[in-house]
C-alpha positions in Angstrom: -28.5 24.2 31.0 -32.2 23.2 30.5 -33.8 20.1 29.4 -33.8 21.0 25.7 -30.2 21.8 25.4 -29.4 18.6 27.2 -31.4 16.7 24.7 -29.6 18.4 21.9 -26.3 17.7 23.5 -27.1 13.8 23.9 -28.2 13.7 20.3 -25.1 15.2 19.1 -22.9 12.9 21.2 -24.9 9.9 19.7 -24.4 11.2 16.0 -20.6 11.4 16.5 -20.5 8.0 18.0 -22.7 6.7 15.3 -20.2 8.2 12.7 -17.4 6.8 14.1 -18.7 3.4 14.4 -19.9 3.6 10.8 -16.7 4.8 9.3 -14.9 1.5 10.4 -17.8 -0.7 8.7 -18.0 0.9 5.2 -17.5 -1.7 2.2 -14.0 -1.8 1.1 -13.0 -0.8 -2.6 -9.6 -0.9 -4.3 -9.0 1.2 -7.5 -5.9 -0.2 -9.5 -4.3 1.8 -12.2 -1.3 0.9 -14.2 1.6 3.2 -15.6 3.8 2.2 -18.5 7.1 3.5 -17.8 8.5 2.8 -21.3 11.5 1.0 -22.7 14.0 3.8 -22.0 12.4 5.5 -18.9 14.2 5.4 -15.8 12.4 6.1 -12.9 14.5 7.3 -9.6 13.0 7.2 -6.4 12.2 10.8 -5.6 10.4 11.4 -8.6 7.6 8.9 -8.3 7.6 7.3 -5.1 5.7 8.7 -2.3 7.6 10.6 0.5 5.3 9.1 3.0 6.4 5.3 2.5 6.0 3.8 5.7 7.7 0.6 4.7 11.0 2.0 3.6 14.1 1.2 5.3 15.3 3.4 8.2 11.9 5.2 8.9 10.3 4.5 12.3 7.1 2.9 10.9 8.8 0.2 9.2 9.3 -3.2 11.4 10.1 -6.0 9.3 10.4 -7.5 5.8 10.4 -11.2 5.4 10.0 -13.6 3.0 7.7 -16.7 4.5 7.4 -18.7 1.5 9.2 -19.5 -1.8 12.6 -18.3 -3.0 14.1 -15.3 -4.8 15.3 -16.4 -8.2 18.6 -15.3 -9.8 20.5 -14.2 -7.0 18.0 -11.3 -6.5 17.5 -9.5 -2.9 14.5 -8.9 -0.8 15.8 -5.6 0.6 15.6 -4.0 -2.9 11.8 -3.8 -2.3 12.1 -1.0 0.3 15.7 0.5 -0.2 14.0 3.8 -1.5 15.4 3.3 -5.0 13.3 2.2 -8.0 16.0 2.8 -10.4 19.1 4.9 -10.6 21.1 5.3 -13.8 23.9 6.6 -12.0 24.1 3.7 -9.5 23.1 0.9 -11.9 24.1 2.3 -15.3 21.6 2.6 -18.3 23.0 -0.7 -20.1 20.5 -3.1 -18.6 17.9 -2.1 -16.4 16.9 -5.9 -16.3 20.1 -6.8 -14.0 18.5 -9.1 -11.4 21.2 -8.3 -8.9 19.0 -4.9 -8.4 15.5 -6.5 -8.3 13.8 -9.1 -6.3 12.4 -11.9 -8.6 10.2 -13.9 -6.7 9.4 -17.6 -7.6 5.7 -18.4 -8.4 3.7 -18.3 -5.0 6.5 -16.6 -3.0 5.0 -14.9 0.1 6.3 -11.9 1.4 5.2 -9.7 4.7 5.8 -6.0 5.6 5.3 -5.5 9.3 4.9 -2.3 10.9 5.8 -0.9 14.4 2.6 0.9 14.8 -1.0 0.7 13.2 -1.0 2.6 9.8 -3.7 3.9 7.7 -2.8 3.2 4.1 -4.1 5.4 1.6 -2.2 3.4 -1.5 0.3 1.3 -2.6 2.9 1.5 -5.4 4.8 -1.5 -6.8 7.3 -1.1 -9.4 8.9 -3.9 -11.8 11.2 -3.2 -14.7 12.6 -5.1 -17.6 15.7 -5.2 -19.6 15.9 -5.0 -23.3 14.2 -7.9 -25.0 12.9 -9.0 -21.8 9.1 -9.4 -20.6 9.4 -8.9 -17.0 7.8 -5.7 -16.0 4.1 -7.3 -15.8 3.1 -7.6 -12.6 0.8 -10.4 -10.6 0.1 -10.6 -7.0 -2.2 -11.3 -4.3 -2.9 -8.8 -1.5 -3.9 -9.4 2.2 -3.7 -6.9 5.5 -3.6 -7.6 9.1 -5.9 -5.6 11.4 -5.8 -6.9 14.9 -5.6 -10.6 14.9 -7.5 -11.1 11.5 -5.8 -11.4 8.1 -8.1 -10.0 5.2 -7.8 -10.8 1.4 -8.3 -7.6 -0.9 -7.7 -9.6 -3.8 -6.1 -12.9 -5.1 -4.7 -11.9 -8.5 -4.5 -8.4 -10.4 -2.4 -9.8 -13.6 -1.3 -6.6 -15.2 -0.8 -8.8 -18.4 -4.6 -10.1 -18.5 -6.5 -9.2 -21.6 -8.4 -6.1 -21.2 -6.1 -4.6 -18.7 -4.6 -1.1 -19.3 -1.0 -1.5 -20.9 -1.2 -5.1 -21.4 1.4 -7.0 -23.1 4.4 -7.2 -20.1 4.8 -3.5 -20.6 3.5 -2.2 -17.1 5.8 -0.9 -14.8 4.1 0.9 -12.1 0.8 -0.3 -10.4 -0.9 2.0 -8.1 -3.5 0.6 -5.5 -5.8 3.3 -4.4 -7.7 2.6 -1.0 -9.7 5.8 -1.0 -13.0 3.8 -1.6 -12.4 2.5 2.2 -13.7 4.2 5.4 -12.1 7.5 5.9 -10.3 7.3 2.4 -7.9 4.6 3.7 -7.4 1.0 4.9 -7.3 1.9 8.6 -5.5 0.0 11.6 -3.1 -2.1 9.4 -0.1 -3.5 11.1 1.1 -5.8 8.3 0.8 -6.5 4.4 1.2 -9.8 2.9 2.1 -10.1 -0.9 1.6 -13.3 -2.7 3.4 -13.1 -6.2 2.5 -15.1 -9.1 4.2 -15.5 -12.4 3.0 -13.7 -15.4 2.8 -15.9 -18.2 5.6 -17.9 -17.1 7.9 -14.7 -17.1 9.3 -14.0 -13.8 8.8 -10.3 -12.9 11.9 -8.1 -11.8 10.2 -6.1 -8.7 12.2 -3.1 -7.9 10.4 -1.2 -5.0 7.1 -1.4 -2.8 6.0 1.9 -1.5 3.4 2.1 1.1 1.7 5.6 1.3 0.2 5.8 5.0 0.1 7.9 8.1 0.1 6.6 11.6 -3.2 5.3 12.7 -4.7 7.7 15.4 -5.5 6.1 18.8 -8.9 5.6 20.4 -7.8 8.5 22.9 -7.3 11.0 20.0 -10.6 10.1 18.3 -12.6 10.5 21.7 -10.8 13.8 21.9 -12.1 14.9 18.7 -15.5 13.9 19.5 -15.1 15.7 23.1 -14.1 18.8 21.3 -17.3 18.6 18.9 -19.5 18.0 21.8 -17.9 21.1 23.9 -18.3 23.6 20.7 -22.1 22.2 20.3 -22.7 23.0 24.0 -21.2 26.5 23.8 -23.5 27.3 20.8 -26.5 26.0 22.6 -25.9 28.1 25.8 
């Protein structure tokens, strides 16, 4: 290979390394959208929850789900949050979708943590809450943090779907989607745990039914280097 090609090869390598470095330092952005299920809409798991739920019970990526602060009210259950079911009229019946036995109802300030068995690249999170007839417990409000390496990073402290000006305000919001496409690579990279801090909405406790984490396994450094090396080899063949 002549000197010119050697210089071009070196430049290509530097560009690849710079791109890899820059992708991990881009500013973060969270896009939040709300979907109102309506008073008589029942949402089974397989119609709205991602098939790539890294936090679901029984999948290899799920590690633990723990409540580190606060309590569960009204006899509700923490494992409802990742049992794979938002609401099933067949299992629960249609008379009262506000039945607290089929929800997780956290006290104000309660904290839960999802941990993963391996680092995840999180593209979106969906959280679901529901109300029964005459109840105002579908609105959601929580803060969200993620663990990467040994550092916890706060994404936001409060989303409050019942706040004035928010879409579907009025305690009717049942489905919240958090989109992390503004992060480097279109996702929130290298996440080993998620921490939710729940807050009551207007004094009305929310009946949470499911938390869905749409994620894929985080590529290892070796894989990233393999991709870079492949690009260099391809460039070298074109230059030879």
